[in-house]
MARBA-3410 file (N, C-alpha, C, O; in Angstrom, 1 decimal):
134
14.9,-58.5,-41.4,13.5,-58.1,-41.4,12.7,-59.4,-41.2,13.0,-60.4,-41.9 ~ 11.7,-59.4,-40.4,10.9,-60.6,-40.1,10.0,-60.8,-41.3,9.7,-60.0,-42.1 ~ 9.4,-62.1,-41.3,8.5,-62.4,-42.4,7.2,-61.6,-42.3,6.6,-61.4,-43.4 ~ 6.9,-61.1,-41.1,5.6,-60.3,-41.0,5.7,-59.0,-41.7,4.7,-58.5,-42.2 ~ 6.9,-58.4,-41.8,7.1,-57.1,-42.5,7.4,-57.2,-43.9,7.4,-56.2,-44.6
7.8,-58.4,-44.4,8.1,-58.5,-45.8,7.0,-58.0,-46.7,5.8,-58.4,-46.5 ~ 7.3,-57.1,-47.6,6.3,-56.6,-48.5,5.7,-55.3,-48.0,5.0,-54.6,-48.8 ~ 6.0,-54.9,-46.8,5.5,-53.7,-46.2,6.6,-52.6,-46.0,6.3,-51.6,-45.4 ~ 7.8,-52.9,-46.4,8.9,-52.0,-46.1,8.7,-50.6,-46.5,9.1,-49.7,-45.8 ~ 8.0,-50.4,-47.7,7.8,-49.0,-48.1,6.8,-48.2,-47.3,6.7,-47.0,-47.4
6.1,-48.9,-46.4,5.2,-48.2,-45.5,5.9,-47.6,-44.3,5.3,-46.8,-43.6 ~ 7.0,-48.1,-43.9,7.7,-47.7,-42.7,8.4,-46.4,-43.0,9.1,-46.2,-44.0 ~ 8.3,-45.5,-42.0,9.0,-44.2,-42.1,9.8,-43.9,-40.8,9.5,-44.5,-39.8 ~ 10.8,-43.1,-41.0,11.5,-42.7,-39.8,10.7,-41.5,-39.2,10.5,-40.5,-39.8 ~ 10.2,-41.8,-38.0,9.2,-40.9,-37.4,9.8,-39.4,-37.3,9.0,-38.5,-37.7
11.0,-39.2,-36.9,11.5,-37.9,-36.8,11.6,-37.2,-38.1,11.3,-36.0,-38.2 ~ 12.1,-37.9,-39.1,12.1,-37.3,-40.5,10.7,-36.9,-41.0,10.5,-35.9,-41.6 ~ 9.8,-37.8,-40.8,8.4,-37.6,-41.2,7.8,-36.4,-40.6,7.2,-35.6,-41.2 ~ 8.0,-36.3,-39.3,7.4,-35.2,-38.5,8.1,-33.9,-38.9,7.5,-32.9,-39.1 ~ 9.4,-33.9,-39.1,10.1,-32.7,-39.6,9.6,-32.2,-40.9,9.4,-31.0,-41.1
9.4,-33.2,-41.9,8.8,-32.8,-43.2,7.4,-32.2,-43.0,7.1,-31.2,-43.6 ~ 6.6,-32.8,-42.2,5.2,-32.3,-42.0,5.2,-30.9,-41.3,4.5,-30.0,-41.7 ~ 6.1,-30.7,-40.4,6.3,-29.4,-39.7,6.7,-28.3,-40.7,6.1,-27.2,-40.8 ~ 7.7,-28.6,-41.5,8.2,-27.6,-42.5,7.1,-27.3,-43.5,6.8,-26.1,-43.8 ~ 6.3,-28.3,-44.0,5.2,-28.0,-44.9,4.2,-27.2,-44.3,3.6,-26.3,-45.0
3.8,-27.4,-43.1,2.8,-26.7,-42.4,3.2,-25.2,-42.0,2.4,-24.3,-42.1 ~ 4.5,-25.1,-41.7,4.9,-23.8,-41.1,5.5,-22.8,-42.2,5.3,-21.6,-42.1 ~ 6.2,-23.3,-43.2,6.9,-22.5,-44.1,6.1,-21.3,-44.7,6.6,-20.2,-44.9 ~ 4.9,-21.6,-45.1,4.1,-20.4,-45.7,3.8,-19.3,-44.8,3.5,-18.2,-45.2 ~ 3.8,-19.6,-43.5,3.2,-18.7,-42.5,4.2,-18.0,-41.5,4.0,-16.9,-41.1
5.2,-18.8,-41.1,6.2,-18.2,-40.1,7.6,-18.7,-40.5,7.8,-19.7,-41.1 ~ 8.5,-18.0,-40.0,9.9,-18.4,-40.0,10.4,-18.5,-38.6,9.8,-18.0,-37.6 ~ 11.5,-19.1,-38.4,12.1,-19.3,-37.0,13.3,-18.4,-36.9,14.0,-18.1,-37.9 ~ 13.6,-18.0,-35.7,14.8,-17.2,-35.5,15.8,-18.1,-34.8,15.5,-18.8,-33.8 ~ 17.1,-18.0,-35.2,18.1,-18.9,-34.6,18.5,-18.5,-33.2,18.9,-19.4,-32.4
18.3,-17.2,-32.8,18.7,-16.8,-31.5,17.6,-16.4,-30.6,17.8,-15.7,-29.5 ~ 16.4,-16.7,-30.9,15.2,-16.3,-30.2,14.1,-17.3,-30.3,14.0,-18.0,-31.3 ~ 13.3,-17.5,-29.3,12.2,-18.4,-29.3,10.9,-17.8,-29.8,9.8,-18.2,-29.5 ~ 11.1,-16.7,-30.6,9.9,-16.0,-31.2,9.8,-16.5,-32.6,10.8,-16.8,-33.3 ~ 8.5,-16.5,-33.1,8.3,-16.8,-34.5,8.4,-15.5,-35.3,8.1,-14.4,-34.8
8.7,-15.6,-36.5,8.8,-14.4,-37.4,7.6,-14.6,-38.4,7.7,-15.4,-39.4 ~ 6.5,-13.9,-38.2,5.4,-14.1,-39.1,5.7,-13.6,-40.5,6.3,-12.6,-40.8 ~ 5.2,-14.4,-41.5,5.3,-14.1,-42.9,4.0,-13.4,-43.3,3.0,-13.4,-42.6 ~ 4.1,-12.8,-44.5,2.9,-12.2,-45.1,1.7,-13.1,-45.1,1.9,-14.3,-45.5 ~ 0.6,-12.7,-44.7,-0.6,-13.5,-44.7,-0.9,-14.2,-43.4,-2.0,-14.7,-43.2
0.1,-14.2,-42.5,-0.1,-14.9,-41.2,-1.3,-14.3,-40.4,-2.2,-15.1,-39.9 ~ -1.4,-13.0,-40.4,-2.5,-12.4,-39.6,-3.9,-12.5,-40.3,-4.9,-12.2,-39.7 ~ -3.9,-13.0,-41.5,-5.2,-13.2,-42.2,-5.7,-14.7,-41.9,-6.8,-15.0,-42.3 ~ -4.9,-15.5,-41.3,-5.3,-16.9,-41.0,-6.4,-16.8,-39.9,-6.4,-15.9,-39.1 ~ -7.3,-17.9,-39.9,-8.2,-18.0,-38.8,-7.5,-18.1,-37.5,-6.3,-18.5,-37.4
-8.1,-17.7,-36.4,-7.5,-17.7,-35.1,-6.9,-19.0,-34.7,-5.7,-19.1,-34.3 ~ -7.7,-20.1,-34.9,-7.1,-21.4,-34.5,-5.9,-21.8,-35.4,-5.0,-22.4,-34.8 ~ -5.9,-21.4,-36.6,-4.7,-21.7,-37.5,-3.5,-20.9,-37.0,-2.4,-21.5,-37.0 ~ -3.7,-19.7,-36.6,-2.5,-18.9,-36.0,-2.0,-19.6,-34.8,-0.8,-19.7,-34.6 ~ -2.9,-20.0,-33.9,-2.5,-20.6,-32.6,-1.7,-21.9,-32.9,-0.7,-22.1,-32.3
-2.3,-22.7,-33.7,-1.7,-24.0,-34.1,-0.3,-23.8,-34.7,0.6,-24.6,-34.5 ~ -0.2,-22.8,-35.6,1.0,-22.5,-36.3,2.1,-22.2,-35.2,3.2,-22.6,-35.3 ~ 1.7,-21.3,-34.3,2.6,-20.9,-33.2,3.1,-22.1,-32.4,4.3,-22.2,-32.1 ~ 2.1,-22.9,-32.0,2.5,-24.1,-31.2,3.3,-25.1,-32.0,4.2,-25.8,-31.4 ~ 3.0,-25.3,-33.2,3.8,-26.2,-34.1,5.2,-25.7,-34.2,6.2,-26.5,-34.2
5.3,-24.4,-34.3,6.7,-23.8,-34.4,7.5,-24.1,-33.2,8.7,-24.2,-33.3 ~ 6.9,-24.2,-32.1,7.6,-24.6,-30.8,8.3,-25.9,-31.0,9.4,-26.1,-30.6 ~ 7.6,-26.9,-31.6,8.2,-28.2,-31.8,9.4,-28.1,-32.8,10.5,-28.7,-32.5 ~ 9.3,-27.3,-33.8,10.4,-27.1,-34.8,11.6,-26.4,-34.1,12.7,-26.8,-34.3 ~ 11.3,-25.4,-33.2,12.4,-24.8,-32.5,13.1,-25.7,-31.6,14.4,-25.7,-31.5
12.4,-26.5,-30.9,13.0,-27.5,-29.9,13.9,-28.4,-30.7,15.0,-28.7,-30.4 ~ 13.3,-29.0,-31.8,14.0,-30.0,-32.6,15.3,-29.3,-33.3,16.3,-30.0,-33.4 ~ 15.2,-28.0,-33.6,16.3,-27.4,-34.2,17.3,-26.9,-33.2,18.4,-26.4,-33.6 ~ 17.0,-27.0,-31.9,18.0,-26.6,-30.9,18.0,-25.1,-30.7,19.1,-24.6,-30.3 ~ 17.0,-24.4,-30.9,16.9,-22.9,-30.7,17.1,-22.6,-29.2,16.3,-23.2,-28.4
18.0,-21.8,-28.8,18.3,-21.5,-27.4,17.0,-21.0,-26.7,16.3,-20.1,-27.2 ~ 16.7,-21.6,-25.5,15.5,-21.1,-24.7,14.2,-21.6,-25.2,13.2,-21.3,-24.6 ~ 14.1,-22.3,-26.3,12.9,-22.8,-26.8,12.3,-24.0,-26.0,13.1,-24.9,-25.6 ~ 11.0,-24.0,-25.8,10.4,-25.1,-25.1,9.1,-25.4,-25.9,8.6,-24.5,-26.6 ~ 8.5,-26.5,-25.6,7.2,-26.9,-26.3,6.1,-26.0,-25.8,5.1,-25.7,-26.6
6.1,-25.6,-24.6,5.0,-25.0,-23.9,5.1,-23.5,-24.1,6.1,-22.9,-24.1 ~ 3.9,-22.9,-24.2,3.8,-21.4,-24.2,2.5,-21.0,-23.5,1.5,-21.6,-23.7 ~ 2.6,-19.9,-22.7,1.4,-19.5,-22.0,0.4,-18.9,-22.9,0.7,-18.5,-24.1 ~ -0.8,-18.8,-22.5,-1.9,-18.3,-23.3,-1.6,-16.8,-23.7,-1.9,-16.4,-24.8 ~ -1.1,-16.1,-22.7,-0.8,-14.7,-23.0,0.3,-14.5,-24.0,0.2,-13.7,-24.9
1.3,-15.4,-24.0,2.4,-15.3,-25.0,1.9,-15.8,-26.4,2.3,-15.2,-27.4 ~ 1.0,-16.7,-26.4,0.4,-17.2,-27.6,-0.4,-16.0,-28.2,-0.3,-15.7,-29.4 ~ -1.2,-15.4,-27.4,-2.0,-14.2,-27.9,-1.1,-13.2,-28.5,-1.4,-12.6,-29.5 ~ 0.0,-12.9,-27.8,0.9,-11.9,-28.2,1.6,-12.2,-29.6,1.6,-11.4,-30.5 ~ 2.1,-13.5,-29.7,2.8,-13.9,-30.9,1.8,-14.1,-32.1,2.2,-14.0,-33.2
0.5,-14.3,-31.8,-0.5,-14.6,-32.8,-1.3,-13.3,-33.2,-2.2,-13.4,-34.0 ~ -1.0,-12.2,-32.5,-1.8,-11.0,-32.7,-3.2,-11.2,-32.5,-4.1,-10.8,-33.3 ~ -3.6,-11.8,-31.3,-4.9,-12.0,-30.9,-5.2,-11.4,-29.6,-4.3,-11.2,-28.8 ~ -6.5,-11.1,-29.3,-7.0,-10.7,-28.0,-6.8,-11.8,-27.0,-7.1,-13.0,-27.4 ~ -6.4,-11.5,-25.8,-6.1,-12.6,-24.8,-7.4,-13.4,-24.6,-7.3,-14.7,-24.5
-8.5,-12.8,-24.4,-9.8,-13.5,-24.1,-10.1,-14.5,-25.3,-10.4,-15.7,-25.0 ~ -10.1,-14.0,-26.5,-10.4,-14.9,-27.6,-9.4,-16.0,-27.8,-9.8,-17.1,-28.2 ~ -8.1,-15.7,-27.5,-7.1,-16.8,-27.6,-7.4,-17.9,-26.6,-7.3,-19.0,-26.9 ~ -7.7,-17.5,-25.3,-8.0,-18.5,-24.3,-9.2,-19.3,-24.6,-9.2,-20.5,-24.4 ~ -10.2,-18.7,-25.2,-11.4,-19.4,-25.7,-11.0,-20.5,-26.7,-11.5,-21.6,-26.7
-10.2,-20.1,-27.7,-9.8,-21.0,-28.8,-8.9,-22.1,-28.2,-9.1,-23.3,-28.5 ~ -8.0,-21.8,-27.3,-7.2,-22.8,-26.6,-8.1,-23.8,-25.9,-7.8,-25.0,-25.9 ~ -9.1,-23.3,-25.2,-10.0,-24.2,-24.4,-10.7,-25.2,-25.4,-10.8,-26.3,-25.1 ~ -11.2,-24.7,-26.5,-11.9,-25.5,-27.5,-10.9,-26.6,-28.0,-11.3,-27.8,-28.1 ~ -9.7,-26.2,-28.3,-8.7,-27.1,-28.9,-8.3,-28.1,-27.9,-8.0,-29.3,-28.2
-8.2,-27.7,-26.6,-7.9,-28.6,-25.5,-8.9,-29.7,-25.4,-8.6,-30.9,-25.2 ~ -10.2,-29.3,-25.5,-11.3,-30.2,-25.4,-11.3,-31.3,-26.5,-11.8,-32.4,-26.3 ~ -10.7,-30.9,-27.6,-10.7,-31.9,-28.8,-9.4,-32.7,-28.8,-9.2,-33.6,-29.7 ~ -8.4,-32.3,-27.9,-7.2,-33.1,-27.9,-6.1,-32.5,-28.8,-5.0,-33.1,-28.9 ~ -6.4,-31.4,-29.5,-5.3,-30.9,-30.4,-4.2,-30.2,-29.6,-3.1,-30.2,-30.1
-4.5,-29.7,-28.4,-3.5,-29.1,-27.6,-3.7,-29.6,-26.2,-4.8,-30.1,-25.8 ~ -2.7,-29.6,-25.4,-2.8,-29.9,-23.9,-2.2,-28.8,-23.1,-1.4,-28.0,-23.6 ~ -2.5,-28.8,-21.8,-2.0,-27.8,-20.9,-1.1,-28.5,-19.9,-1.5,-29.5,-19.3 ~ 0.1,-28.1,-19.9,1.1,-28.7,-19.0,0.9,-28.2,-17.5,0.7,-27.1,-17.2 ~ 0.9,-29.2,-16.7,0.8,-28.9,-15.2,-0.3,-28.1,-14.8,-1.4,-28.2,-15.3
0.0,-27.1,-14.0,-1.1,-26.2,-13.5,-1.0,-24.9,-14.2,-0.7,-23.8,-13.7 ~ -1.3,-25.0,-15.5,-1.3,-23.7,-16.3,0.1,-23.2,-16.8,0.2,-22.0,-17.0 ~ 1.1,-24.1,-16.8,2.4,-23.7,-17.2,2.5,-23.3,-18.6,3.4,-22.5,-19.0 ~ 1.7,-23.9,-19.5,1.7,-23.6,-20.9,1.0,-24.6,-21.7,0.9,-25.8,-21.4 ~ 0.6,-24.1,-22.9,-0.1,-25.0,-23.8,0.9,-25.6,-24.8,1.9,-24.9,-25.1
0.6,-26.7,-25.3,1.5,-27.4,-26.3,0.7,-28.4,-27.1,-0.3,-28.9,-26.7 ~ 1.2,-28.7,-28.3,0.7,-29.8,-29.1,1.4,-31.0,-28.7,2.6,-31.1,-28.8 ~ 0.7,-32.1,-28.2,1.3,-33.3,-27.9,1.9,-34.0,-29.1,1.4,-33.9,-30.2 ~ 3.0,-34.7,-28.9,3.7,-35.3,-30.0,2.8,-36.3,-30.7,2.8,-36.4,-32.0 ~ 1.9,-36.9,-30.0,1.0,-37.9,-30.6,0.0,-37.2,-31.6,-0.6,-37.9,-32.4
-0.2,-35.9,-31.4,-1.2,-35.2,-32.3,-0.5,-34.4,-33.4,-1.2,-33.7,-34.1 ~ 0.8,-34.4,-33.5,1.5,-33.5,-34.4,1.1,-33.7,-35.9,0.8,-32.8,-36.6 ~ 1.0,-35.0,-36.3,0.6,-35.2,-37.7,-0.9,-34.8,-37.9,-1.1,-34.2,-39.0 ~ -1.7,-35.0,-37.0,-3.1,-34.6,-37.1,-3.2,-33.1,-37.2,-4.0,-32.5,-38.0 ~ -2.5,-32.4,-36.3,-2.5,-30.9,-36.2,-2.0,-30.3,-37.5,-2.5,-29.4,-38.1
-0.9,-30.9,-38.0,-0.3,-30.4,-39.3,-1.4,-30.6,-40.4,-1.5,-29.6,-41.2 ~ -2.0,-31.7,-40.5,-3.1,-31.9,-41.5,-4.2,-31.0,-41.3,-4.8,-30.4,-42.3 ~ -4.7,-30.8,-40.1,-5.8,-29.9,-39.8,-5.4,-28.4,-40.2,-6.3,-27.7,-40.8 ~ -4.2,-28.0,-39.9,-3.8,-26.7,-40.2,-3.8,-26.5,-41.7,-4.3,-25.4,-42.2 ~ -3.3,-27.4,-42.5,-3.3,-27.3,-43.9,-4.7,-27.2,-44.5,-5.0,-26.5,-45.5
-5.7,-27.9,-43.9,-7.1,-27.9,-44.3,-7.7,-26.5,-44.0,-8.5,-26.0,-44.8 ~ -7.4,-26.0,-42.8,-7.9,-24.7,-42.4,-7.6,-23.5,-43.3,-8.3,-22.6,-43.5 ~ -6.4,-23.6,-43.9,-5.9,-22.5,-44.7,-6.1,-22.7,-46.2,-5.7,-21.8,-47.0 ~ -6.8,-23.7,-46.6,-7.0,-23.9,-48.1,-8.2,-23.0,-48.5,-8.6,-23.0,-49.7
END
């Protein structure tokens, strides 16, 4: 270890482990993952969450699925699929996604291929989600 980092060792984290912990903390109360499907399994109380919280939960679950190696899972999900999995009207879901995209919480891949939470925003989104549901 270089002289510059001496004394700061306890501040360093393994990024993947840190993100995994944050995802589990944010998701566990609201959804479960299925080993053989890229669908989330909503837990009791999920549908009482605010719309943005449901959407972010669904998109964060995509990261967990990809990291866990769930067959067919990808980070991106279309607005129609998000609306379906979050029990939201399509129009309202698209409006929420547009607002979140404007703030950088979500991004749209390519030409409308699907929405996702960028890796650089994972920690922020996990924190925001936990604040939304308190």
